[in-house]
Structure formats: structure tokens, C-alpha cells
C-alpha positions in Angstrom: 15.4 -11.5 7.6 13.1 -11.7 4.7 13.1 -7.8 3.8 17.0 -8.1 3.9 17.0 -10.9 1.5 14.6 -9.0 -0.9 16.8 -6.1 -0.8 19.8 -8.1 -1.7 18.1 -10.0 -4.5 16.9 -6.7 -6.1 20.4 -5.0 -5.8 22.3 -8.1 -7.2 19.9 -8.3 -10.2 20.1 -4.6 -10.8 23.9 -4.7 -10.3 25.6 -7.0 -12.9 29.2 -7.0 -13.6 29.4 -5.7 -17.1 31.5 -8.6 -18.2 29.0 -9.9 -20.7 30.1 -7.0 -23.0 33.7 -7.8 -23.2 36.0 -10.3 -24.5 39.3 -10.2 -22.8 38.9 -6.3 -22.2 38.8 -4.9 -18.7 35.2 -5.2 -17.6 33.2 -2.0 -17.1 30.9 -1.5 -14.0 27.5 -0.4 -15.0 25.8 -0.9 -11.6 23.9 1.6 -9.6 23.7 1.8 -5.8 20.2 1.8 -4.3 20.3 1.9 -0.6 17.5 0.3 1.4 15.5 2.7 3.7 17.1 3.4 6.9 14.4 2.8 9.4 14.2 4.4 12.8 13.6 2.3 15.9 9.9 3.4 15.8 9.4 2.4 12.2 11.0 -0.9 12.9 9.9 -2.0 16.3 6.5 -0.1 17.1 3.2 -1.9 16.7 1.7 1.4 15.5 2.0 2.8 12.0 4.4 5.9 12.2 2.6 9.2 11.8 4.6 10.1 8.6 3.2 7.0 6.9 -0.4 7.2 8.0 -1.7 9.1 5.1 -0.2 6.6 2.6 -1.6 3.7 4.7 -5.0 5.5 4.7 -5.0 5.5 0.9 -4.0 1.9 0.8 -6.6 0.9 3.1 -9.3 2.8 1.2 -8.2 1.1 -2.1 -8.4 -2.4 -0.6 -11.8 -1.7 0.9 -12.9 -0.4 -2.5 -11.7 -3.3 -4.4 -13.2 -6.0 -2.0 -16.6 -4.2 -1.9 -16.6 -3.8 -5.7 -15.9 -7.4 -6.3 -18.6 -8.5 -3.9 -21.1 -6.2 -5.8 -20.0 -7.7 -9.1 -21.0 -11.1 -7.8 -24.6 -9.8 -7.0 -24.9 -7.8 -10.2 -23.6 -4.5 -8.9 -26.7 -4.2 -6.5 -26.3 -2.8 -3.1 -25.0 -5.5 -0.6 -27.1 -6.6 2.4 -25.7 -5.3 5.7 -24.5 -8.7 6.7 -22.7 -9.1 3.3 -20.8 -5.7 3.6 -19.8 -6.2 7.1 -18.2 -9.5 6.1 -16.4 -7.9 3.2 -15.0 -5.2 5.5 -13.8 -7.7 8.0 -12.2 -9.7 5.1 -10.7 -6.5 3.7 -9.0 -5.6 7.1 -8.1 -9.3 7.9 -6.1 -9.9 4.6 -2.4 -10.4 4.6 -1.4 -7.0 3.4 2.1 -8.6 2.3 2.1 -6.6 -1.0 2.8 -3.3 0.9 6.1 -2.1 2.2 8.2 1.1 2.8 10.7 2.7 0.4 12.7 5.7 0.5 12.1 8.4 -2.2 14.2 11.7 -2.2 14.9 11.2 1.6 11.4 10.4 2.5 10.0 7.3 3.5 6.8 6.4 1.6 4.3 3.3 1.9 4.2 1.5 -1.5 1.9 -1.1 -3.0 -1.4 -1.4 -4.8 -3.6 1.7 -5.0 -0.7 4.0 -4.0 1.1 6.1 -6.7 4.0 4.4 -8.5 7.4 5.5 -7.0 10.7 5.6 -8.8 11.7 2.4 -10.7 15.0 2.0 -8.9 14.1 1.7 -5.2 14.3 -1.0 -2.5 10.9 -1.9 -1.0 11.1 -3.3 2.6 8.0 -5.3 3.0 6.8 -7.9 5.5 7.9 -7.3 9.1 5.5 -5.0 10.9 3.9 -3.4 7.9 1.1 -6.0 7.3 0.0 -6.0 11.1 0.0 -2.2 11.1 -2.2 -1.9 8.1 -4.6 -4.4 9.5 -4.6 -2.9 12.8 -5.4 0.6 11.1 -8.0 -0.9 8.7 -9.9 -2.4 11.8 -9.6 1.0 13.6 -11.1 2.9 10.7 -14.0 0.4 10.4 -14.7 0.7 14.3 -14.4 4.2 14.3 -16.5 5.3 11.2 -18.9 2.2 11.3 -19.6 -0.2 8.5 -22.8 1.5 7.3 -21.1 4.8 6.8 -18.1 3.2 5.0 -20.4 1.4 2.7 -22.4 4.5 2.0 -19.2 6.4 1.1 -18.2 3.5 -1.2 -21.5 3.6 -3.0 -20.7 7.3 -3.7 -17.5 6.5 -5.3 -13.8 6.1 -4.4 -13.2 9.7 -3.9 -16.0 9.7 -1.2 -14.5 6.8 0.7 -11.1 8.4 0.7 -12.6 11.6 1.8 -14.3 9.8 4.7 -11.5 7.8 6.0 -8.3 10.0 5.1 -9.2 13.6 4.4 -11.7 14.6 7.0 -11.0 17.0 9.7 -9.2 14.5 11.8 -8.1 12.2 8.9 -4.4 11.3 8.6 -4.2 13.3 5.5 -5.9 16.4 6.9 -4.1 19.3 5.6 -2.4 17.2 2.8 -3.1 17.9 -0.8 -5.6 15.1 -2.0 -4.2 12.7 -4.4 -5.7 12.0 -7.8 -7.7 8.7 -8.0 -5.4 5.8 -7.7 -5.0 3.5 -10.8 -7.8 0.9 -11.1 -6.7 -2.8 -10.9 -6.9 -4.5 -13.9 -10.1 -6.5 -14.3 -10.4 -9.9 -15.9 -14.0 -9.9 -17.1 -15.2 -12.5 -19.6 
């Protein structure tokens, strides 16, 4: 229900009636129609991330892991974290709520959107909530279990590109065969 409400709100805010520019004249309509993505039964109901969105999901997960580890390192003066600390950070990264992610349709192709992913077009309807947070959390835990905390932390220490390469672009990664994306935009930092 919540994704439908969000779509309605976005469309109603974008629509407008055009009546504010007229005084007794016939109102002109200056609205644009932006349809919500049409999700297949698999995209709506499956507990698993659809294959077509796994590369985007991997980039989102790598971004969140990178941000959480960087934040933890800042607290200890950018030194390397102890094993127990980075294991805790990785668990927290995967167990977050993931509510800021959702799916939208861009040029007929469904894409995952949210922090760390390339910006999409300004007039699009993002369907968030529902199964997307659970799917991202499940995938994140899967990557950590498959690769291991030490390997992921080592890749993080080499930089964001190394972490994305490890998780997403390896031989069996979800982005294998896709062109690697440029570094995602850095999150704004509030340092004193």
C-alpha cells in the first residue's frame, strides 16, 4: 500500500491544474504523466532479487558497506579496525533497514535506485519498501558469507573500486560482463 501512496503523492505534486496562472480563462493543463513501473509477479512476490537488478543491488550493497566501514574507521582515527569491530560493522551494514532503495523504470528498463547508485531521470516514480529492503539485506548477508569478512575488509582498505570488483565484477559476480560504472558519488560528510 505504501508504494502506491508514494506514487500517487509524487504524481499529484507533479501534476498541478494550471489554474493558478489564469483569471477566468480556461485553465491550461501542464501536467506530465509518469507511470509507476509495472512489476512482474517475480519482481513483486519473489523473496529473491530479480536477476536483472542484481548488479544494481550489488553496487548499492558495496556502497553501504564502504560507508559503514569508513564511518567506523573515522571513529578510531582512520586506523585499521580490529577483526571483531569490522565483523560487527558488516553485520550492521547488512541488517540496516534499506528503506531508501526502490525500483523505477527508465527507458523501459527497471533499475534499482538509491544512495550510491547513479542518479536516474528526475521525473520517475520510485517504488520502495515492499520486498526490496529484505532482498537487499539477504543479498548483503550472502556476499559477506560467501566472501568472508576479512576479504571484504581487505578490499575496503584498498578502496571502493576494489570492494566493488570483489563483490560485483568478479568472474561469478552479478555484474560480470557489464561495463564497470564510475565511482558512485560520495555521501556528503559533516565534519567539524
